[in-house]
C-alpha positions as CSV (number, residue, x, y, z in Angstrom):
1,L,16.0,19.8,-25.7
2,S,18.8,17.3,-25.2
3,E,18.9,17.6,-21.3
4,V,14.8,16.4,-21.6
5,L,15.5,13.6,-24.0
6,D,18.6,12.4,-21.7
7,A,16.0,12.4,-18.9
8,L,13.2,10.8,-20.9
9,S,15.6,8.1,-21.7
10,V,16.6,7.5,-18.1
11,N,13.1,7.2,-17.2
12,I,12.0,4.9,-19.9
13,Q,14.9,2.5,-18.9
14,R,13.7,2.5,-15.6
15,I,9.9,1.7,-16.6
16,D,10.9,-1.2,-19.0
17,K,12.8,-2.8,-16.3
18,D,10.2,-2.8,-13.9
19,V,7.5,-3.5,-16.9
20,A,9.1,-6.3,-17.8
21,R,8.9,-7.9,-14.2
22,C,5.5,-6.7,-13.3
23,D,3.0,-9.1,-12.0
24,R,4.3,-11.7,-14.4
25,N,2.4,-14.6,-12.5
26,Y,-0.8,-13.0,-13.0
27,Y,-2.7,-14.1,-16.2
28,Y,-3.4,-10.9,-17.4
29,F,0.0,-10.0,-17.7
30,S,1.5,-13.4,-18.5
31,K,3.8,-14.0,-21.3
32,G,2.9,-13.7,-25.0
33,I,4.3,-14.9,-28.2
34,L,7.3,-12.6,-28.3
35,D,8.1,-13.2,-24.1
36,I,6.1,-10.1,-23.3
37,S,2.1,-9.8,-23.0
38,A,0.3,-6.9,-24.8
39,N,-1.2,-6.0,-21.8
40,L,2.4,-5.3,-20.5
41,Y,2.9,-3.1,-23.7
42,R,0.1,-1.3,-22.9
43,L,1.0,-0.9,-19.2
44,R,4.3,0.6,-20.4
45,T,2.4,3.2,-22.9
46,I,0.2,4.3,-19.9
47,M,3.7,4.8,-17.7
48,C,5.7,6.2,-20.3
49,T,2.9,8.9,-20.9
50,W,2.4,9.7,-17.3
51,I,6.0,10.2,-16.9
52,W,5.8,12.6,-20.0
53,Q,3.5,14.9,-18.3
54,H,5.6,14.7,-15.1
55,M,9.0,14.8,-16.0
56,N,9.9,17.0,-12.8
57,I,8.9,13.8,-10.9
58,G,10.1,10.8,-13.0
59,Y,9.5,7.1,-12.6
60,V,10.3,5.7,-9.1
61,Q,10.3,1.8,-8.4
62,G,7.0,0.7,-7.0
63,M,4.7,3.1,-9.7
64,C,4.0,0.5,-12.2
65,D,2.5,-1.6,-9.1
66,L,-0.1,1.1,-8.6
67,L,-1.0,0.9,-12.1
68,A,-1.3,-2.5,-13.1
69,P,-4.6,-3.6,-11.2
70,L,-6.1,-0.3,-12.7
71,L,-5.2,-1.7,-16.2
72,V,-6.7,-4.9,-15.2
73,V,-9.9,-3.5,-14.2
74,L,-10.5,-0.9,-16.6
75,E,-9.3,-2.6,-19.7
76,D,-8.9,0.8,-21.1
77,E,-5.5,2.9,-21.6
78,A,-7.1,6.4,-21.7
79,L,-9.7,5.6,-18.7
80,T,-6.7,3.9,-16.8
81,H,-4.4,7.0,-17.7
82,A,-6.9,9.2,-15.9
83,C,-7.4,7.0,-12.9
84,F,-3.9,6.8,-12.6
85,S,-3.2,10.4,-12.5
86,Q,-6.1,11.0,-10.0
87,L,-4.6,7.9,-7.7
88,M,-1.3,9.6,-7.8
89,V,-2.6,13.3,-6.7
90,T,-2.8,11.3,-3.1
91,M,0.0,8.6,-3.5
92,L,2.7,11.1,-5.0
93,N,4.0,11.7,-1.5
94,N,5.1,8.4,-1.4
95,F,7.4,8.7,-4.1
96,P,10.6,9.3,-4.4
97,L,10.9,6.7,-1.3
98,R,11.0,8.3,2.1
99,P,9.7,8.0,5.5
100,L,5.7,8.0,5.4
101,K,3.5,10.0,7.6
102,S,1.3,7.0,7.9
103,Q,4.2,5.1,9.4
104,T,4.6,7.4,12.4
105,T,0.9,7.2,13.0
106,L,0.8,3.6,13.0
107,N,3.4,3.6,15.5
108,Q,1.5,5.7,17.8
109,F,-1.5,3.6,17.4
110,L,0.7,0.6,18.4
111,N,2.4,2.7,21.1
112,V,-1.4,3.5,22.8
113,L,-3.1,0.1,21.7
114,D,-0.8,-2.4,22.3
115,P,2.1,-1.1,24.3
116,V,3.9,-4.4,25.1
117,L,4.0,-5.3,21.1
118,A,5.4,-1.7,20.8
119,E,8.0,-1.8,23.3
120,H,9.2,-5.2,21.7
121,M,9.6,-3.8,18.3
122,H,11.2,-0.8,19.5
123,L,14.0,-2.9,21.6
124,N,14.8,-5.1,18.7
125,D,15.5,-2.1,16.4
126,E,15.4,1.6,16.4
127,N,14.3,1.6,13.0
128,S,11.0,-0.3,14.0
129,H,9.0,2.4,11.7
130,L,10.5,0.7,8.5
131,Y,8.9,-2.8,9.5
132,F,5.7,-2.0,7.4
133,Y,7.1,0.5,4.8
134,R,6.0,-1.6,1.6
135,W,2.5,-2.1,3.1
136,L,1.7,1.6,3.1
137,L,3.8,2.5,0.1
138,L,1.7,0.4,-2.1
139,D,-1.2,0.1,-0.3
140,F,-0.6,-3.6,0.4
141,K,-0.3,-4.2,-3.4
142,R,2.3,-7.1,-2.6
143,E,0.7,-8.6,0.7
144,F,-2.7,-9.9,-0.7
145,K,-3.8,-12.1,-3.4
146,Y,-4.3,-10.1,-6.6
147,A,-8.0,-10.8,-6.9
148,D,-8.0,-9.3,-2.8
149,V,-6.0,-6.3,-3.9
150,F,-9.2,-5.2,-5.5
151,L,-11.1,-5.3,-2.3
152,A,-8.4,-3.8,-0.1
153,W,-8.0,-0.6,-2.5
154,E,-11.9,-0.2,-3.0
155,T,-12.2,-0.4,0.7
156,I,-9.4,2.1,1.8
157,W,-10.7,4.6,-1.1
158,T,-14.0,4.2,0.0
159,S,-13.2,4.6,3.6
160,T,-11.6,7.8,2.9
161,R,-15.1,9.4,2.5
162,L,-17.0,7.5,4.7
163,V,-15.0,6.6,7.8
164,C,-11.5,8.4,8.1
165,P,-8.8,9.3,5.9
166,D,-6.4,6.9,7.0
167,F,-7.9,3.4,6.8
168,E,-4.8,1.7,5.4
169,I,-3.5,2.3,8.9
170,F,-6.0,0.0,10.5
171,I,-5.5,-2.6,8.2
172,A,-1.8,-2.5,8.7
173,F,-2.3,-2.5,12.6
174,A,-4.6,-5.6,11.7
175,L,-2.1,-7.1,10.0
176,I,0.2,-6.7,12.9
177,Q,-2.2,-7.9,15.8
178,Y,-3.3,-11.0,13.9
179,Y,0.3,-12.3,14.4
180,R,1.5,-10.4,17.4
181,D,1.3,-13.8,19.5
182,I,3.8,-15.2,16.9
183,I,6.1,-12.1,17.2
184,L,6.1,-12.2,21.1
185,F,6.1,-16.1,21.4
186,Y,9.1,-16.2,18.9
187,C,10.7,-13.1,20.1
188,L,11.1,-12.2,16.6
189,D,13.6,-9.4,15.4
190,Y,13.5,-6.9,12.6
191,T,15.0,-9.5,9.9
192,D,12.7,-12.1,11.5
193,I,9.5,-10.1,11.2
194,I,10.4,-9.1,7.8
195,K,11.1,-12.7,6.6
196,F,7.9,-13.9,8.2
197,Y,5.9,-11.4,6.4
198,N,7.5,-11.9,3.1
199,E,6.5,-15.6,3.7
200,R,3.2,-14.8,4.5
201,A,2.4,-12.9,1.4
202,E,-0.6,-13.5,-0.6
203,Q,-1.6,-16.1,2.0
204,H,-3.4,-13.4,4.3
205,D,-7.2,-13.7,5.1
206,L,-8.2,-10.2,3.8
207,P,-12.1,-10.3,4.8
208,R,-11.1,-11.1,8.4
209,L,-8.4,-8.7,8.4
210,L,-10.7,-6.0,7.4
211,G,-13.2,-7.1,10.1
212,F,-10.3,-6.7,12.5
213,A,-9.3,-3.3,11.1
214,R,-13.4,-2.3,11.9
215,D,-13.2,-3.3,15.4
216,L,-9.7,-1.5,15.7
217,I,-11.6,1.9,14.8
218,Y,-14.0,1.2,17.3
219,R,-11.5,0.8,20.0
220,L,-9.9,3.9,19.0
221,Q,-13.0,5.8,18.9
222,T,-14.2,4.5,22.5
223,L,-10.7,5.3,23.9
224,I,-10.9,8.9,22.2
225,S,-14.4,9.4,23.5
226,S,-13.6,8.4,26.9
227,I,-10.9,10.7,27.1
228,N,-12.5,13.6,25.1
229,P,-16.2,13.6,24.5
230,K,-15.8,15.9,21.4
231,P,-15.8,13.7,18.1
232,S,-12.6,13.3,16.5
233,S,-11.8,15.3,12.9
234,R,-9.8,11.9,11.9
235,T,-12.9,9.4,12.6
236,K,-15.6,10.9,10.3
237,T,-18.4,8.5,11.7
238,L,-18.7,4.8,12.8
239,L,-19.0,2.1,10.4
240,P,-22.4,0.8,9.7
241,E,-23.6,-1.8,11.8
242,H,-23.1,-5.5,10.6
């Protein structure tokens, strides 16, 4: 029992540290009378409940980032907890922090569809797969404006059933392609690219990027069809016409 309580205490400390700084610039979680909003308390309660049910996993930095937008939309602790639990079924493989399978897939797409940019990134740093780790870890939670995060997530989750199971990879690829000329013209290295995208956070045009991601799916499907007429199991169907 003492070991369980000690583990719980450690996890609660981690949660408190993350909750205190989670989305504080967004009105829903802005400071209250006691320097912490009531909604942050609700966020903490949900997160602690989930951790208590998953002590074998424990809290990992970033989990609050996935929970917060759900609470904003649902505004109900029980419903938010249920939805977060379901979300973590698919996102849990990202925690504890480790290289993601989707990163490897993104690199493969880059090698096939833009070998020039791929070569530039690989030459500048052997850990090029780490460039966009945060994007895929949190489904772009920190890359887009808060209001756009809802659209990004809904698109990714819906596409899992209607288009392909990894639509987030195409959004990431679109983000790379959108700024490829800048990366190549200024010969940005690993540090420069990280700094560039950090500075561009919350300034991206999400609707345009989603359209770009859609076009990339068409390109990949066309390429696959030219090589192998048999439909790919990874892309279930083309997106509907405009």
